[in-house]
C-alpha positions in Angstrom: 119.6 121.5 70.6 122.6 123.5 71.2 124.0 124.8 74.6 125.1 128.0 72.8 121.5 129.2 72.8 120.1 130.9 75.9 117.0 128.8 76.1 115.3 126.0 74.3 111.7 125.6 73.3 109.8 122.9 75.1 106.3 121.6 74.7 104.3 120.5 77.8 100.9 120.3 79.4 100.2 122.8 82.2 97.5 123.8 84.6 96.6 127.5 84.5 94.4 127.8 87.6 93.1 125.9 90.7 90.8 123.8 88.5 93.9 121.8 87.8 92.8 121.3 84.2 95.8 120.7 81.9 96.2 121.8 78.3 99.1 122.2 75.9 101.7 124.8 76.9 104.9 126.0 75.2 107.7 127.3 77.4 111.5 127.5 77.5 114.0 125.3 79.2 117.5 126.6 80.2 120.4 125.9 78.0 122.6 122.9 78.8 125.2 124.0 81.3 128.6 122.4 81.8 127.3 120.1 84.5 123.9 119.5 83.0 122.2 116.6 81.1 119.4 117.2 78.6 116.9 114.3 78.6 114.3 113.5 75.9 111.4 112.4 78.1 109.8 109.2 76.9 107.5 108.5 79.9 106.3 110.3 83.0 104.3 108.7 85.9 101.3 110.4 87.4 101.5 110.9 91.2 98.8 112.1 93.6 101.2 115.1 94.2 100.3 116.2 90.7 96.7 116.7 91.8 97.8 118.6 95.0 100.2 120.9 93.1 97.9 121.8 90.2 94.9 122.4 92.4 96.7 124.5 95.0 96.4 121.9 97.7 100.2 121.9 98.5 102.1 125.2 98.6 101.6 128.3 96.5 101.1 127.3 92.9 103.1 129.3 90.3 100.9 129.0 87.2 101.2 127.9 84.4 102.3 124.8 86.3 103.7 121.7 84.5 103.5 118.7 86.8 105.3 115.4 86.8 108.2 114.1 88.9 108.4 110.5 87.8 110.5 111.2 84.7 112.4 108.8 82.5 113.9 109.1 79.1 117.0 109.1 77.0 120.0 111.5 77.2 120.2 113.8 74.2 123.1 116.1 75.3 125.6 116.4 78.1 127.6 119.4 79.4 131.4 119.6 79.0 132.0 118.5 82.7 129.6 115.6 82.7 131.3 112.2 82.9 128.6 110.1 84.5 126.3 110.0 81.5 126.6 109.9 77.7 124.2 110.5 74.8 121.8 107.5 74.5 121.8 106.5 78.2 118.5 105.6 79.8 118.0 107.9 82.8 115.4 109.0 85.4 114.7 112.2 87.3 112.7 112.2 90.5 111.1 114.6 92.9 113.9 117.2 93.1 116.5 118.6 90.7 118.9 120.4 93.0 120.1 120.9 96.6 122.9 122.8 98.3 125.2 119.8 98.2 127.0 121.2 101.2 124.8 120.8 104.3 124.9 117.9 106.8 121.9 116.2 105.1 123.3 116.5 101.6 126.6 115.2 102.7 124.8 112.4 104.5 122.9 111.1 101.5 119.7 112.9 102.6 119.5 115.5 99.8 115.7 115.3 99.8 116.0 116.9 103.3 118.5 119.6 102.3 118.6 122.1 105.2 118.8 125.0 102.7 115.8 123.7 100.8 115.8 121.2 97.9 114.7 122.4 94.5 111.6 120.5 93.6 111.1 119.2 90.1 107.9 121.2 89.8 106.8 124.6 91.1 110.2 125.5 92.7 112.7 128.3 92.0 115.5 126.8 89.9 119.2 127.8 89.9 118.6 130.2 87.0 115.7 131.9 88.7 113.1 130.3 86.6 110.2 128.1 87.9 110.8 124.4 87.6 108.5 122.6 85.3 108.0 118.8 85.4 107.8 115.8 83.2 104.5 116.3 81.4 106.8 117.8 78.7 109.1 116.9 75.8 112.5 117.2 77.5 114.1 118.4 80.7 117.6 119.9 81.6 119.0 118.7 84.9 122.3 118.8 86.8 123.9 115.4 86.3 123.9 114.7 90.1 120.1 114.5 90.1 119.9 112.0 87.3 119.7 108.2 87.8 120.9 105.5 85.5 118.2 103.1 84.4 119.6 99.7 83.3 119.0 99.1 79.6 117.1 95.9 80.4 114.5 97.7 82.5 111.5 99.0 80.5 111.3 102.8 80.6 107.5 102.8 81.0 107.8 100.7 84.2 110.8 102.6 85.5 108.9 105.9 85.8 107.0 105.0 89.1 110.2 104.0 90.8 111.3 107.7 90.9 108.6 108.6 93.4 106.3 105.7 94.4 109.1 103.2 94.5 111.6 105.2 96.5 109.0 106.6 98.8 108.2 103.2 100.3 111.7 101.8 99.9 113.4 104.5 102.0 111.5 103.9 105.3 111.8 100.1 104.8 115.6 100.4 104.7 115.7 103.0 107.5 113.8 100.7 109.8 115.6 97.5 108.6 112.5 96.1 107.1 114.5 94.1 104.6 115.1 91.2 107.0 113.3 88.0 106.0 110.7 86.7 108.4 109.5 90.1 109.7 105.9 91.1 109.3 104.8 94.1 107.2 101.4 95.8 107.0 100.5 98.0 104.0 97.6 100.4 104.3 96.2 101.2 100.9 96.8 99.5 97.6 97.5 102.2 95.1 100.7 103.3 93.4 102.7 103.4 96.6 101.0 100.5 98.4 101.5 98.0 95.6 105.2 98.8 95.5 105.4 98.3 99.3 103.9 94.8 98.8 106.4 94.1 96.0 109.4 95.2 98.0 108.1 93.3 101.1 107.9 90.0 99.2 111.3 90.6 97.6 112.7 91.0 101.1 111.1 87.8 102.3 108.6 89.5 104.6 105.2 88.3 105.7 103.0 90.9 104.0 99.4 91.9 105.1 97.4 94.3 103.0 95.0 96.5 105.0 92.2 98.0 102.9 88.7 99.4 103.4 87.6 97.7 100.2 87.0 94.0 100.4 87.0 94.0 96.6 90.8 94.3 96.6 91.4 91.0 98.3 91.8 89.0 95.2 94.3 91.4 93.6 96.3 91.7 96.8 96.7 88.0 97.3 96.7 86.6 93.8 98.0 89.5 91.6 100.6 91.0 94.1 101.3 87.9 96.2 100.5 89.3 99.6 100.3 86.7 102.4 97.2 88.1 104.1 94.4 90.6 103.5 92.4 92.4 106.1 89.3 94.6 105.7 90.2 97.4 108.1 86.6 98.3 108.9 86.0 94.7 110.1 86.6 94.7 113.9 86.8 91.0 114.1 89.5 90.8 111.4 91.5 93.6 113.0 91.3 92.1 116.4 92.6 88.8 115.1 95.7 90.8 113.8 96.4 92.6 117.0 100.0 92.9 118.2 101.3 90.9 115.2 103.0 93.4 112.8 106.6 94.7 113.1 106.1 97.6 110.7 103.2 99.3 108.9 103.5 101.6 105.8 100.5 103.9 105.6 100.2 105.0 102.0 96.6 106.3 102.2 96.1 110.0 101.3 92.5 110.2 102.4 91.7 111.1 106.0 91.5 108.0 108.1 91.8 107.0 111.8 95.3 105.9 113.0 94.6 104.3 116.4 93.1 101.0 114.9 96.3 100.4 113.0 98.6 101.2 115.9 96.9 98.3 117.8 98.2 95.9 115.1 101.9 96.7 115.9 104.0 94.5 118.2 105.9 96.0 121.1 108.3 98.6 119.7 106.6 98.5 116.3 106.6 101.5 113.9 104.0 103.0 111.6 105.4 105.2 108.9 103.2 107.7 107.1 104.0 108.2 103.4 100.6 109.2 102.2 99.2 112.7 102.5 96.0 113.0 104.5 94.9 116.5 105.5 95.6 115.7 109.2 96.3 112.7 111.5 94.8 112.1 114.9 95.7 109.4 117.5 95.3 108.8 121.2 98.5 108.9 123.3 97.8 105.5 124.6 98.4 104.1 121.1 102.1 105.2 121.5 102.6 104.7 125.2 101.4 101.1 125.5 103.8 99.0 123.7 106.5 101.6 123.0 105.1 102.1 119.6 106.2 104.9 117.2 104.8 106.9 114.3 107.0 108.6 111.8 107.0 110.2 108.4 109.1 109.7 105.3 109.4 111.5 101.9 111.1 109.9 98.9 114.8 109.4 99.4 118.4 110.5 98.8 120.3 110.2 95.6 122.5 107.2 96.5 119.5 105.2 97.9 117.4 106.0 94.8 120.0 104.5 92.5 120.4 101.6 94.8 116.6 101.0 94.7 116.5 101.2 90.8 119.4 98.7 90.6 117.7 96.3 93.0 114.5 96.5 90.9 116.4 95.6 87.8 118.3 92.7 89.5 115.3 91.3 91.2 112.9 92.0 88.3 110.6 94.1 90.5 108.2 95.8 88.2 105.4 98.3 89.0 102.0 97.5 87.5 101.0 100.5 85.3 98.4 101.7 82.9 100.1 103.6 80.0 98.1 106.5 78.6 98.4 109.2 76.0 98.8 112.7 77.3 95.5 113.7 75.8 93.8 111.5 78.4 95.7 113.1 81.3 92.7 115.1 82.8 90.5 112.0 82.9 93.4 110.0 84.4 93.8 112.6 87.2 90.1 112.3 88.0 90.3 108.5 88.0 93.4 108.8 90.3 91.4 110.8 92.8 88.8 108.1 92.8 91.4 105.4 93.2 90.5 103.9 89.8 93.9 102.8 88.6 95.9 99.6 88.9 98.3 100.9 90.1 100.1 103.8 88.4 99.3 105.9 85.4 102.3 106.4 83.1 102.1 108.9 80.3 103.6 107.9 77.0 105.2 111.3 76.4 107.3 110.3 73.4 104.4 109.0 71.3 101.6 111.4 72.3 103.1 114.8 73.0 103.4 116.3 69.6 
């Protein structure tokens, strides 16, 4: 590739309509600018957001739409002003590829909440006026500020889920000081986000309880992921026994579900953070008033915190559990994801299957 050319040919898989069905798609990436990094994508994680975007469940889709915002790969080219990366480096790209870099949030390490609007990795208007296209593709060109270094020792296939699932649960845990040993954490849902919350919780020395509607997940929660406790949330007796015992709950469930039963599990001053994407949430005011409890939301994280999280995972050897697939299987994988049939994150082997 040469930055002298106006654009570069890229191969990807795209959805053309609200069916969300993906198929091969050729398009152009912008040339490498002076502050840009061009990355050969080796792997890309599959996030539930890919379902929402491609099927017009989140914002207005701009078809053809190439999903994927858990991107990892190897630097192939750098712009003349780039000094943080070199050819051959292992890097990642997450849920956004630009922000104003000048507002209060950007200056405060909250670029994901840029007041002028972040540029999403998929389906957003990029700096050159084109529509951003994600990681179900052969390469991507990104401003160096929105790239993250991945330690050489960390397997690229396992690094992919950190760029969304990992940082999405890590951010609220750090914000609410849930990295203090001895505190109690509840995790609702045991999918891509939930299993990372369990892993971070154990790494921080927390007492971790997994809350699930499926009793069949007990063994994997306790034995595979090392949770301390497992509760079937539809079992009133089990839920009552857990009342007023948790400092913090991370709700990763994207399906519609009641909130009040979980609020009753929090101690006085406890917090439930929503990181999943149900169509709506309902709760009775008494769930907040009695016990000074709170509910809040959180979305991925800032640039500095994302790099911090990646480095922590490398140092502590915190690895997501993934099922690596070929891109030709992506439509089946998306259907399985909707059904919750994955342990716990699909990762596409882009390098060896996108030809």
